[in-house]
C-alpha positions in Angstrom: -1.4 69.6 -78.4 -0.8 73.0 -79.9 0.0 73.5 -83.6 0.9 77.2 -83.0 4.7 77.5 -83.3 4.6 80.5 -80.9 3.6 78.1 -78.1 6.6 75.8 -78.7 10.1 76.0 -77.2 12.5 78.0 -79.4 14.6 75.0 -80.3 11.6 73.0 -81.5 10.2 76.0 -83.3 13.5 76.5 -85.1 13.6 72.8 -86.2 10.0 72.9 -87.5 10.5 76.2 -89.3 13.6 74.9 -90.9 11.7 71.8 -92.1 8.9 73.9 -93.5 11.5 76.1 -95.4 13.2 73.0 -96.7 9.9 71.5 -98.0 8.9 74.9 -99.6 12.2 75.1 -101.4 11.9 71.5 -102.6 8.4 72.3 -103.9 9.5 75.5 -105.6 12.4 73.9 -107.4 10.6 70.7 -108.4 7.0 71.6 -109.2 7.5 71.9 -113.0 9.5 68.6 -113.0 6.8 66.9 -111.0 4.1 68.1 -113.4 6.1 66.8 -116.4 6.6 63.4 -114.7 2.9 63.2 -113.8 1.9 64.0 -117.4 4.3 61.3 -118.6 2.9 58.7 -116.2 -0.7 59.6 -117.0 0.2 59.4 -120.7 1.1 55.7 -120.3 -2.4 54.9 -119.0 -3.9 54.1 -122.4 -0.9 51.9 -123.4 -0.7 49.9 -120.2 -4.5 49.5 -119.7 -5.3 47.2 -116.7 -1.7 47.0 -115.5 -1.3 50.8 -115.4 -2.0 51.2 -111.6 0.5 48.5 -110.7 3.1 50.1 -113.1 2.3 53.6 -111.7 3.0 52.4 -108.1 6.3 50.9 -109.2 7.3 54.1 -110.9 6.4 56.3 -107.9 8.4 54.0 -105.7 11.5 54.7 -107.7 11.2 58.5 -107.2 13.4 60.2 -104.6 13.1 61.9 -102.2 9.8 60.7 -100.9 8.5 64.2 -100.8 9.1 64.5 -104.6 7.3 61.2 -105.1 4.3 62.6 -103.2 4.3 65.7 -105.4 4.2 63.6 -108.5 1.4 61.4 -107.0 -0.7 64.5 -106.2 -0.2 65.8 -109.8 -1.2 62.4 -111.2 -4.4 62.6 -109.1 -5.0 66.2 -110.2 -4.6 65.2 -113.9 -6.9 62.2 -113.6 -9.6 64.2 -111.9 -9.4 66.8 -114.7 -10.2 64.2 -117.4 
């Protein structure tokens, strides 16, 4: 299986390039918001103590689209690793 777009048929290449462009645009427009949401979620860790991870999962599940929820989740991991 080739991951090189040049080896794929034009139609499939166009679909994959459009998806990559959509995801890049979503990332560009939502990165600051995702960082702010992640900071808010991590800020709750001290208040929620042992229930924080369960609460975090529930909060992430409410975020849409799924790609945005993934962005926030990555930022939460980044913030926790920096502590």
